[in-house]
N, C-alpha and C positions, 0 to 999 in steps of 0.2 A: 852866563848867569850863575850865581852861587848855588850850591846844593841847598843851603838853608840860610835864611836871613831873618833875624829878629830886629824889629824896628820899634823903639820907644815903648817896650812892653812894660806894663804895670799890672800887678795882681793884688787882690785883697781878700780877706775872709771876714764876713760879717761886718763890713765897713772899715776894718783895720787894714791898712796897706802893709803888705809883707814884702813887696818887691816893686821897685819903681825904676823907670828910665833905663831899660836894658837894651843895648844896641850892639849887635855883633854879627859877623858873617862867617860861615863855615864853607870852605871850598872842598871839592872832592879830594879825598886822600888826607885831609887834616886829621889830627888827633888832638881834640880839644879837651882839656881837663877843667872842670868847674870846681873851684875851691872856695872856702869860707867857713865861718864858724857855724855851729848848730843854730838853726832858726834863721839863717841868712837868706833863705829863699831858693836854695839849690834844687830841692826836690819839686818845689812849686814850679820852677822854670821847666823842669823835665816834663811835668804833667801838662804844662801849657803847650809845649812842643808836640806832645802826643794827642792833644785835643781833649785831655781828661779834666782840664781846668780852664775855664773861660777867662781870658784877660779882661781887665777893666779898660785898657787902652792899648793901642799899638797893633802890630801885625806880625804874624809868623808866615813867612813867604818861602815856599819850596820850589826849587828848580830842578832841571835835568830829569823831569818825569817822576820825581819823588812824590809819594802820597803817604799820608799818616799811617794807613793800615799796612804799609809795606816797610815800616821802620821796625827793626829788631830791638826788643826792649828786655833788659834784665833788671828787675826791681830789686830793692833791698830785700835781703833774706828775712824770713820770719818762721815761727814754729810750724805754721800750717804747711809751708813749702817743704820743710825738712821731713815732715811726717806724711807726705802725700802718698796715698796707697795706690801706686801705679808702677808699671815697669818703666825702665829707662826709655825704651823705644816709644812707649805711649806718651811719655812726657815730651820727648823731642818732637814727635809727630804733631803734637798740639800746636806747635809753632806754625803749622800750615793751615790752621783753621780759617784765617782771613782770606786765603787763596782758594778755598773750596767753593765759595759762592753758594750755589744751590745743590751741590753734590752732597750726598748723605754719607759717603764712604771715602776714605783716603785712596787716592789713585796710585798706580805703580810709580808715577813720577814723584808724588809726595814721599813715598817710601824710599825711593832712590836718593832724594835730597836729604832725608833724615839719616840714612846710612852714611852718606857722603860726609855729613857734618859730624857724626859720631866718630868716623874714621879720622877726620881732620883734627879732632880734639883728642885722639888717642884713646877713646873709650868704646870702640865698637864691640870689644869683648864683653862689655857690661850691658849690652842692649836688652837682654832678658832678665837682668837683675832687678830687684825691687828698689825703687828710688830711695825709700826710707832706710834701706840697709847700707847706703853708701856713706863714705866719709864726707866731711864738709867740702873738701877740695873737689872730690868727684862730683858731688851734687852741683857745685857751681859750674863745672865743665858741662854737665848735662843741661843746665839752664842756659848756658851760653850757646850750646848746640841748638837748643830750641829757638833762641833769639835769631840765630843765623838762618834757621829755616824760614824765617819771615822776611828776610831782606837780602838784597845784593848790593845795597848802597850805604845804609846808615845804621849803626848800632848805638843805642842809648843805654848806658850802664850806670846804675845807681849804687855806689859803694860796693862793687862786685867782690872785693877782697876782704870786706869787713868780717870779723870773727874767725878768719882763717889763720892758721899758724904761719910763721914767717916763711917757711919753705913752700907751703901751698900758695901763699900770697905771691911770692916771687915767680913761681911756675905759671900762675894764672896771668899775672901782668905780662910775662914774656909771651904767652900764648896770644893775648889780646894784641900786643904789638906786632906779632907775626901776621895775624889776620889783617891788621891795618896795612902793613907793608907789602905782604905777598899776595893777599887777596884783594887789595885795593879797596877795602871797605872803610869808610869814614867812621870815626869813633868820637862820641861825646861821652865823657865819663865824669860823674860826680865822685869826688874823693876827699878824704881828710888827710891823705898820705901825700904831703907836698913833696917829699923827697923822691918818691917813685913817680909822681906827676912830672917832676922836672926831668927824670930819666927818659920818660916815654912821650911826653906831650910835645906837639909842635906849637900849640897855643894854649894860653891860660885865660880863663874868665874868672875874676875874683869878685865875689858878691858879699855884700854886707847890708842886706835889705835895699840895696841899690847897687849899681855897677861901680866897682872901685877901680877895676883894671881890665882891659882886654888887649891882648897883643901876643907877639911871639914869645917863646920861652926865654930866648936870649935877652930880650929887653926886660922881661919880668924879673930875671935874676939881678938886674941892676936897680930894681925899684925898692922903695921903702917897705912895701908889703912883704917882699921876699925876706928882707932883713928882719922885720918884726917876727915873722913866722919861724924862721930858721935860727935866729940869733946870730946871723953871720956877722963877723967882725967888720967886714967892709963889703962893698957892693960887688966885689970880684969873686965872692964865694957863694 
């Protein structure tokens, strides 16, 4: 059974359909990039997978023991996140909240997992630093560490490199790909950056208020959508 399957999903806001007839499968180990113009339904789909937005029709089916509360999620950045008055360790530990159940305090295991993910992302030395004092790239690594604290199977990332400078973007993308390859964590990432999506993705889902394309990156490079977005001279580029 697939790790995640979306069958004939449709969503609307106040009666206006924003996304219709979405069908795709994500297998363990996949790196799926969701692309499309602003307002094409990308974030709506992410919210549907997380159970934050109710679909009008269709199903989100999870396999291999995956449940919604154990999906790691990194939302789009905003000013509130950037100015959050907490230490790096406190932010990362908050990724364990869904695993605490009725416990009032973080366990030794929660703290071990938080330290492990800080070390994995090369920011263990920042654990006592104030989150609001970090650079944009460092903050995104902290939020990625928090998302990893919630999951061993699936990361959902919504424009994780937006507003970062090119060097920080490249470092973050490389880190996400290593997590996908080395830690065997499946990744679904919304992005406008089609060039980097093509570098790292195994599969592409192209939305435009409905599903335009779903398939492997090799076939996407041959599609008319790739040509339109990149301005490729021919389908081999």
